[in-house]
N, C-alpha and C positions, 0 to 999 in steps of 0.2 A: 404418341411418339414412338417410332420404330425402335427396335432393340439397337440398331447401329446408331441411331441419333442419340438415344439415352447413353450408350457408351461414350460417345464424343462429348456430351455434355459432363458426364463424370470425370472423363480425362482433363476438361478444361478446368474443372472445379479443383482437382488435385493439382494440377499445375499452378493455378492462381493461388491456392493454399500454400504450396512450397515456395513460390516467389515472395509471398507475403513474409514467409518465416525468414528467408534469406535476408530480406531487406531489415528486418527487425534485428537481426544478428549483427548486420553490418552498423546500424545505428548504435547498438549496445556496445560494439567494439571499441568506441571512443569514450565510454562512460567509466570513470574511476571508481574506486571505493569511496562512498560517501557516508559521513555522519554515523549511524549505529552500525554500518558494515565493519568499521575497524574494530569496535569492540567485540562484535560477535565473531569475526574472523580470528581475532586475536585469541578468543577463548579457545580456538581449536588448538592452540599450542599447548594448551593444558592437559589434553588428551579425553578420551572417551569418559573416563570416571567424572571429570569436571563437567563434561557436557550433560551427563545423565543426572547430575546432583545439583545443577545450577539453574536458576530461572532464566528465562529468555533474555532478560536484560543484560546476561553475560557480565561484561567488565564495565557496564556503563551506570551502574547504580541499583537502586531499588526498583522493584516491580513485582506484580502479581500473575507473571506469566510462565507456564511450563511448556515448552515446545521442543522436546528433545529430538524428534523425528526430523525437523526442520534443521536443527542444529547438526545432526549426523550427516545430513546431505551436505551441509557447508564442510563438515569435517572430511568427508570423502574427497571433495574438491581441493581442499587444503592440501590433502597429502599429495596430490598431483602438481599443484601450482602455487602453494603458499599465498603469496599476496598480488599474484598477477590476476587482475580483474577479469580478464577476457574469459577464461574457462567458467567461471561463476555466471557470466552473462550468457554463455552458450547454454549451460545447463538450465538457467531461467527460461529461455526461449524454448527449449525442448519440452519442459514441463508445461508451459503454456500451450504448445502444439498438442500434447497428449491430452490436455484438459479440453480443447477445441474438439478433438476426435471423440471424446466421451460425451460432449454436448450433443454432437451428431447422433450418437448411439442413443443417448437418452431421448432425443427428440423422435426418433424413429420408433422408440417404445411409447412415448406419451401421447403423440399427435400423429395424424394420418398424413402420408404424401412425403415424397423425397425433396420436393421443392421447400417445404418447410424446414425439414433437417437441415438442407444445405444453407438456406437463409440463416437459421439459428446460429450454425457454425461460423459463418462469415461474420455475422453482427457480434458475436461474442469474441472473435479473435482479434477485431480491429477496434472494439468499443475504446473511445479515448480514456474513460475513467480508470481503465485498467493500467495507464501509463506507469503508476508507482510499481504495480506487481511485475511488470515486464523489465523496466529499465533500473530499478532498485535492486541490488542484490539480496537484502534482507526482506524485500517485498515478496520473496518467494513463499513466506508463511501462508500467505492466502492461496497461491496456486497450487502448493503442496497439499494443503488441507482439502481443496476442491478435487484434486486428483483422487485421492482415497476416498472422499465423500461420495463422489459420483460413482466410484468403481464399487463401493459398498451397495448403493441403491441398485445398480444395475445387476449385481450377483444376487442380491435379495430377491429382485423380481424374477430372475432365472430360476432361483431355487423354489419359489412359490410354484412356478408353472412346471418344474421338473425336478423334484426334490432329490438331493443327493448330499451325503455328508461333505464331500469336497466343496460344493457350493456353498454350503452353510459356513464351513470353516473359512473359506476364502472371504466371505462377506463379513463375518465376525472380525477377522484380522484387519481387513480394510477399515472397518468402523474404528477399531482401536487405533490404527495408524492415522486416522483422520482426527480423533480426539487428542492424540498426542502431537499433533502438528498445529492446532490453533484452536482457541475457544469457541470460533464460529461453528465449529462441528456438533456442538451442543444441541443444535436443532435437529439433528439427524434422526432419532426416534420419532419426532412429531411428524417430521417430512415424510418418513417411511409409512407412519399410520395413514397419512393423508393420501399417499400413492395407493395403499391397498383399498382405501375406501373408494378412490377414483376408479380403480379396474375391478371393484366388486369382489375381492378376494379376502376382505378383512375378516370374514367368518370362517375361513378355513383354518385348519389346525397348522398348516405349513406357514401361514401368515403370522399366527401367535408365536409359533416357534422362532420365527425370523425377528420378531419385535423382542422376544425375550433375549435373544442372542445379542442384539443391538444394545439393549439396556444393561446387559451383562458387561459388555465391552466398556460402556460408559462408567459403570461402577468401578471397574478396575482403574481407569483413568483418574476417577476422582479420589481414590485411595492413594494412588501414586502421587497425586498432586498434594494431598494432605501430608504425606511423609516428607516430600521435598520442600514444600513452601510453609509447612506448618499450619495449613488450613485450606478449606475449599476456596474462599473468597479472600484470602490473605492478599494485600498489596494491591487490589483492583481499584482504580481511582473512582470517586464518587461520580454519579451520574444524574442528569436531570431526569427523574422517573415520574414526573407529574404527568397527568393524562394529556394536558395541553402540549407539554413539551413532547411526549411521545407521538401524538398525532402530527406535530409539526415536523419532526424527525421523519416520520413516514412519507409526508408529502415532499420534503426536501430530497429524500432518497429516490423517490419516484422520478423526480426531475433530474437528479444527478446522474441517474443511470444511463441516460440518453444524451447527456449535455457535451458541449464541445466547448471552444472559447466563447461561444455565444451561449451565455448560460441558460436561457429558455429553450434551447433547441431540444431538450428532453421533453419540455411541455409540448412542443409543436409536434414531436413524434408521437406521443400518447394521444394527442387531439387527432392527428392524420389517422391513426390506427382505429380510432373510434368511428371516424368517418367511413374508412374502408370496411369495417364490420357492418356498418348500416347499409352500405352500397351492396355488400355480398348477400343481402337478405337475412341478416340475423339469424344464421343457423343455430339451432339449439345445441348441436354437438359442439360447435366451436365456443360458444358461450360457456357451456359447461367446463370444457377443458381450460378455458381462460381463467374461470373463477378458481379452479382447483390450482392451476399454476400461479395465479395471483396470491392465494393463500400460502403456498410453498415458499414464494419470494418473501412474504411478510414474516413467515416462522423462520426463514434462513436468516433474516434481518434481526430478529429479536434479540440475540445475544449482545448486540452493540447498540440497541436503542438507547438514546440518551448520550450517546457519545460516538456519533457516526462520523468516520473519516472515508475519504475517497476509496482507500484500498480495502476497506470492509465490505465494499459492494461488489467484489469479485465473485463471491459465492452466490449471493442473491441474483446477479446478473444472468446466471444460468437459466433460471426459470424465467426471468423477465424476458430474454432474447427468444426463448422457445415460444412464449406466450404471443410476442409481437410476430414472429414469424409465422405461427399457426394462424392468426388472423389475416395477415397479407396473403398467404398461400390459398386460404379458402375463398378469396375473391376470384372467381373464374368467370369474367364477363364472357357474353357469347361473341361480342365483336372482337375479331382478331387484333385490330388496331389498339383497341383499349387494353387488351391483354399484353401486347406488346409495350404499350406504355406503362403498364403496371411493372413489368420485368425490368425496364429501363429505369424506372424510379427506384426500385429495390437496388439495382446495381450502382445507380448514382448515390444513394444513401450509404452503402457499403463503401464506395469509394472516397466519398466525403470524410466518413469516419476514419478510413485508412490514411488519408492525407493529413488529417489533425493529429493522429497517434504518430505519424512520422515526424511532423513539425515538433511535436512534444519531445520525441527522441532527440532531435536536434538541439533543442533548449537544455536538455539534460547533458549533451556533449559540451555546450558552451559552459554549463555550470562546474562541469569536470575540470575544464582548463582553469577556471577561477579558483576552485579547491586546490589544485596541484600548485598553483602559483603561490597561494598563501602558504601551503605546506613546505614548500621548497624554501621560502624566505626564512620560515621559523625554525626549520630543522637544524640549521647551523648553530642557532642560539639556544636551541634545547640541548645541545651536545656539551655546552659549557657546564662543568661539573660543580659550580658553586652558584648560591643564591637561586632565587625563583624567577621564573619568567612570567610577567604579568602582560596580558594581552586585552587591550581596549578594542571595542567594536568587532569581535569575533563574528565573521558572517554566519548568521544561523540558518537562514534559507534564502533563496531567490525566487522572485516572481517576476519573470519578464513579462512585458507588455504583450497581451495577447495569448498568454498561456492559460491553461486550466486551473492553474494555482501554484503552490509552493514546490520548489525542489530543495531537498535537504543539503545542506553543507556541512556545518561544524555546530549543530544545536548541542549534542552531547558528546561528539566524538573527537574533540581536538587533543585532548590528552593521550587517548589511545592512538590517534594517528601520528603524533609526534614520537610516542614511545616506540612505534614500530619503524618510523622513517628515520629517526635519530639513533635508535638502537640503545637508549638509555632511559631511565625513569626519572627525568628531571621534572622537579615541581613545576607545573604549569597552572596558572590561574586565568580562567576565563572571565575577566572582570564584568564585562557586559556583552551582550550580543546585538547585532544589528540585522534588520530584515531588509534585503536588498530588492529594489526594483529596477535600478540601473547602476551595476557595478562600477563602470568607468565614470559614471556621473555622480557616484556617491561623495559627497563633499561635506565635511565638518568645519565648524570654527572652534578652535581649541585655545583656551586661556588657562592660566595657572595662577589662582589666587594665593597659594601657598606652596611650600615645598613638596607636599605630599597630596596636594589637592588639585584636581583638574575639572575644569567645566568645558562640556562638550555641547555644541548645538548642531543638529542636522541641518544642513542648507539644502540638499537635494539628493535624490537617488534612493531614499529609503527612509527608515525610521528605526527606532530602538525596540528591542524585545529583550525579554529576561528568562530564557529557557532554564527551566531546573533551578531558577533563584529561589522561588517561594511558592506558596499555594496559588495556581493559576486563578482562582476565583477571586483572590483579593488584589491581584496584579492588573487584571485586564477589565476594561469597561465593555458595555455592550457592542461597541464597534470593533472588538477583538483588539484594541490597542492599549498600551500602557497607560495607566493613570497615575496621578501623583502618589507616590509611596516611597518609603525608605526601607532598604534591605540591608541588615547588618550581618557581616561575615567575620571570621577570625582575622581576615587580612585588612578589614576596613570597613567601608560603608559605600553603598550606592544610593544615591538620592535622585529619584526620577521625578521631573516636574510635567512630564507628558511624554508623548511619543518621539518627540523630536529635541528634547533638552534634558540634560542630566548632569550630575556632579558626581565625581568618585574621590573618595579619600583612600589612599593606599599607603599603609605603613610599611614602606620599603626600606630593605637593608642595604648594607654597602655594596654587595655583589649582585643585588637584583637588577633585572632588565625590564624596562616598560617600553612596549612597542604598541602601535596602533594601526588599525587598517583604515585607510582613507584615500580617496582619488584612485580607486582600483587596485591599490597595493599596500604592503606593510612597511612600515618605516619607524625608525626610533624617535623618541621625543627628545628633541633639543630645543628647550626652550628657555626663556630668561628666567631669572630668580633661582639659578642653579645653586645648590647647597651641598652639603657633604653627601647628599644622597646621589648616587650615581645612576644616570639614565643612559641607556644605549641609543 
């Protein structure tokens, strides 16, 4: 390709990247603060001292995470916009853009060819599994971590090639910022070692110096974590660490990395990549690169094996995308028609992923409308200065038909959201949560056997969940839904008979208000058998 032609393709790539970023910003502009966002942004009101000495759970309860770097990025935005969600989303998209650029730079260093680097960039940027990281404000934990993680890797590689104190200092600083962003960065020293083995520099003194620098940064992080949280592993939930469980997690993660609303599309992508590798003549260089990149994908995934969620796949997807792009770019058929077909297939793949990501963004906008509706209805009730506000069927998450999965609503954030919106610390009790599949069609049957006793049956549009009510292992069956159980609280008792039937006994007082989410909105319970207990 001529220099003029090459410049044209570069300009086209930059333009497409910019347009994709603008589209994501526009979609994000309609997404409100959701669930954990309220607690973490509200923590910013406490100032830097609280941010540096508080676990990542902020004002939402217990947890074993220490992520002050991400909290500081929220604090910086808070100083400019307080609770206006738009600036937070703009920052999220900018961080995602910078991560995409670093993926391009990493691909240029790890594999050969500009086509592989551009393909890796676009695959990474529009991968639908990144939806939480892009559209959820607190989802930036993974993108901020990846930003410093990749920066550290590139600086360490540059240092080994041309040693200088500045490069080593910069790499060490980025390593530390990655560790203080999210626990996913714990894999950095091992991935760095794999990289040195891959490029044959592991025996050099500079490589050993780089590894010592990285491990030193990790030690500083672990000491700070011990001081703030009281231990290195304090508060981290139990995980399924059996060998079969770990193997199953690896297989699921491989499928999820490339999935769309068609759950098996990730498997299709991997199978197609194997076929392309075979058609390209099975070059040893590509096989060697792919094995190393596969190893880095597994190592970067290791910190969360046993408890894998979509958003944990952001960092592993970096190496996954580079590996897939490298295989496809290595296929250089002699016939121009086949070569054009390959390029069109890659463009169609990126376009399809982009459309799925955009549609997911639209789902998040719809979830935000529901979240704001519930909040605006409850805020006036929360302003009353007497009694407790009891809320039945608090929307926990939304799973629209055809979506990748759940969109958070108020699993843990209702109290913080009402405290911000109402401006007062009214006692609020989320009696139970519901998981919505169709908010407008969510319908329950409510009966009242006694003055403080309600029986609720879900007729359509979702099912019950119980976020934060008790140990998840004792609440949920193999299908992920509630099984029969009784949960006792200071205010009363929840009796779950299954995912769609439950009873609640609430010891209400004279000035308490009891409301329920039903048929797409929130209303007060005005039922028969009224007694001296006041219901709103």
